[in-house]
C-alpha positions in Angstrom: -102.6 126.8 26.0 -104.0 130.0 24.4 -106.0 128.4 21.7 -109.5 129.2 20.8 -112.2 127.3 22.6 -115.1 126.6 20.3 -118.4 125.1 21.3 -120.7 123.2 18.5 -124.1 122.7 19.1 -125.3 119.3 20.3 -125.2 117.0 17.0 -125.8 113.4 16.4 -122.8 111.6 17.8 -121.0 109.5 15.2 -121.2 105.8 15.9 -117.1 105.3 15.9 -117.0 107.8 18.8 -119.2 105.6 20.9 -116.7 103.5 23.3 -118.1 100.5 25.3 -114.7 100.3 27.4 -116.4 101.0 30.6 -119.6 99.7 29.8 -120.8 97.0 32.1 -122.7 94.4 30.3 -125.9 93.1 32.6 -125.8 90.0 34.2 -129.5 89.5 34.4 -131.9 89.4 31.6 -133.4 92.6 30.9 -135.5 94.3 28.3 -134.2 95.9 25.0 -135.6 99.0 26.5 -133.7 98.6 29.6 -130.4 98.0 27.9 -130.8 100.8 25.4 -131.4 103.4 28.2 -128.0 102.7 30.0 -125.4 105.0 29.5 -122.2 104.5 27.1 -119.4 106.9 26.6 -120.5 108.7 23.8 -118.7 112.0 24.1 -121.8 113.8 25.5 -121.3 115.6 28.9 -123.1 113.6 31.4 -122.9 117.0 33.9 -121.0 114.6 36.5 -119.0 117.8 37.8 -115.8 115.3 37.8 -114.0 117.8 35.7 -114.9 120.7 37.9 -113.8 118.6 41.3 -110.0 117.5 40.0 -109.2 121.0 38.2 -106.3 123.4 39.8 -106.8 126.6 40.8 -110.4 126.7 39.7 -109.6 126.9 36.0 -113.0 125.0 35.0 -116.2 126.3 36.1 -119.8 125.0 35.1 -122.0 128.1 33.4 -125.6 128.2 33.2 -127.2 129.8 30.3 -130.5 131.3 30.1 -132.4 128.8 28.3 -131.6 126.2 31.1 -128.8 124.6 29.4 -125.0 124.6 30.7 -121.5 124.4 29.6 -118.1 124.0 31.3 -115.4 126.6 30.5 -111.9 126.7 30.9 -110.3 130.0 32.4 -106.8 129.9 30.2 -105.4 132.1 32.7 -105.5 129.5 35.4 -105.3 126.2 33.5 -102.0 124.9 33.9 -102.2 121.9 31.2 -102.0 118.8 33.7 -104.5 116.9 32.0 -106.7 115.8 35.0 -110.0 117.0 33.4 -109.5 115.1 30.3 -108.4 111.7 32.3 -111.2 111.8 34.9 -114.1 112.6 32.4 -115.9 109.5 31.6 -117.5 110.8 28.5 -114.1 111.9 27.0 -115.7 115.1 26.6 -112.2 116.9 27.4 -109.2 116.8 25.0 -105.7 117.6 25.3 -103.7 119.0 22.7 -100.0 118.9 22.6 -98.1 122.5 23.6 -95.4 122.2 20.5 
């Protein structure tokens, strides 16, 4: 897992990336505004800390930036490529690459 890690600035999320697999449709009548504010799995980090809590050996940590933003970073020397971070993430932020 010695591939370089690159971070992109937040851009518009492509429609194809939005998933509704875990989206619970409302059973009651809601306004369109309320429905639109419900979260879908769009590939954007919601800062839920799930990846950080399931990591082995402290391989993932949350880093605060001076501008108030944050990012989760992987320490490649500690990561064992178990894939738990990718499996537990409700947003699909983490992706695993095959180690060939």
